[in-house]
matplotlib code that plots the C-alpha trace (Angstrom):
import matplotlib.pyplot as plt

x = [19.5, 18.4, 19.4, 21.1, 23.4, 24.1, 24.8, 27.7, 29.3, 29.1, 30.5, 33.5, 34.2, 34.0, 36.4, 38.7, 38.8, 39.6, 42.2, 43.9, 44.0, 45.5, 47.9, 49.2, 49.5, 53.3, 53.9, 51.4, 52.9, 56.4, 55.4, 53.8, 57.0, 59.3, 57.1, 54.0, 52.0, 48.3, 47.3, 48.2, 46.0, 43.1, 43.3, 43.4, 40.4, 38.3, 34.7, 31.8, 29.3, 28.7, 28.1, 25.1, 21.8, 18.7, 17.2, 20.2, 20.0, 16.2, 16.6, 18.5, 16.7, 16.5, 18.3, 21.3, 21.5, 22.5, 25.6, 26.6, 26.4, 28.4, 31.2, 31.3, 31.2, 34.4, 36.0, 34.9, 36.4, 39.7, 39.8, 39.1, 41.9, 44.3, 43.3, 44.1, 46.5, 49.9, 50.7, 54.1, 54.3, 54.2, 51.0, 49.5, 50.2, 48.5, 45.3, 45.4, 45.7, 42.8, 40.7, 41.4, 40.5, 37.1, 36.7, 37.1, 33.9, 32.0, 33.0, 31.9, 28.5, 28.0, 28.9, 26.7, 23.8, 24.4, 24.4, 28.1, 30.9, 33.5, 36.6, 39.6, 42.9, 46.0, 46.2, 47.0, 50.8, 51.0, 48.9, 45.4, 42.4]
y = [-40.5, -38.0, -38.4, -35.0, -36.4, -39.8, -38.7, -36.3, -39.0, -41.6, -39.1, -38.3, -42.0, -42.9, -40.1, -41.0, -44.7, -44.1, -41.3, -43.3, -46.5, -44.8, -42.5, -45.3, -48.0, -48.1, -47.8, -50.6, -53.0, -52.2, -52.8, -56.1, -57.1, -56.4, -57.2, -59.2, -56.7, -56.8, -54.0, -51.1, -52.5, -53.2, -49.8, -48.0, -49.9, -49.8, -48.7, -47.8, -49.1, -52.3, -50.4, -48.6, -49.8, -50.6, -47.4, -45.4, -47.1, -46.6, -42.8, -43.2, -43.3, -46.8, -45.5, -44.7, -48.1, -50.1, -48.0, -47.8, -51.5, -52.2, -49.8, -51.3, -54.8, -54.1, -52.7, -55.8, -58.1, -56.3, -56.4, -60.1, -60.7, -58.5, -60.2, -63.7, -63.6, -65.2, -63.8, -62.3, -58.5, -58.5, -60.6, -58.6, -55.3, -56.8, -57.7, -54.4, -52.5, -54.4, -53.7, -50.0, -50.0, -51.5, -49.3, -45.9, -46.2, -47.7, -44.8, -42.4, -44.1, -44.0, -40.3, -39.5, -41.4, -39.3, -36.1, -35.4, -34.7, -37.4, -38.1, -35.9, -37.7, -37.9, -40.2, -43.8, -44.0, -47.6, -47.2, -46.6, -48.9]
z = [47.0, 44.4, 40.7, 40.8, 43.6, 42.0, 38.4, 39.2, 41.4, 38.7, 36.2, 38.5, 39.0, 35.3, 34.4, 37.2, 36.3, 32.6, 33.3, 36.1, 34.1, 31.1, 33.1, 35.4, 32.7, 32.4, 36.1, 36.9, 34.3, 35.6, 39.3, 38.1, 36.3, 39.3, 42.3, 41.1, 43.2, 42.6, 45.0, 42.8, 39.9, 42.3, 43.9, 40.6, 39.3, 42.4, 41.9, 44.1, 41.6, 43.4, 46.7, 45.3, 46.5, 44.4, 45.8, 44.5, 41.1, 40.9, 40.7, 37.4, 34.1, 32.6, 29.5, 31.8, 33.5, 30.4, 29.4, 33.0, 33.5, 30.3, 31.5, 35.0, 33.6, 31.6, 34.7, 36.6, 34.0, 34.1, 37.9, 37.9, 35.4, 37.4, 40.7, 39.4, 36.5, 36.5, 33.1, 32.4, 32.0, 28.2, 28.1, 31.0, 29.1, 26.0, 28.0, 29.8, 26.5, 24.9, 28.0, 27.7, 24.0, 25.0, 28.0, 26.4, 24.1, 27.0, 29.2, 26.4, 26.1, 29.9, 30.1, 27.1, 28.8, 31.9, 29.8, 30.1, 27.6, 26.9, 29.0, 28.1, 27.9, 25.9, 22.9, 23.9, 24.0, 22.8, 19.7, 18.7, 18.6]

ax = plt.figure().add_subplot(projection="3d")
ax.plot(x, y, z, "-o")
ax.set_aspect("equal")
plt.show()
């Protein structure tokens, strides 16, 4: 795959992930509180990053790989937590919020490395970093 094909797809995915995780936060926590359903969390945080081959990654500049890996590692940590947690909704929301606070700058760094402007979103409704 060519870099001009990989980069725009990564940019779209990073923006989608951050925007969806922020916009769906209250709904996801409410669903967890009522139904203990993990699927909405896992679907919202799904990435295609792990499906890329070494050939796909090799077309990216080495300076892009580090910020991308850091961003996707944070997403992976959140997914792992959401897949296995037994926490009550209040504690889940604390962990979720902390992850979003870490995720936003990582997304900005990844987008900057890809030569893109930052993610646009509303201020965090539950408080700033």
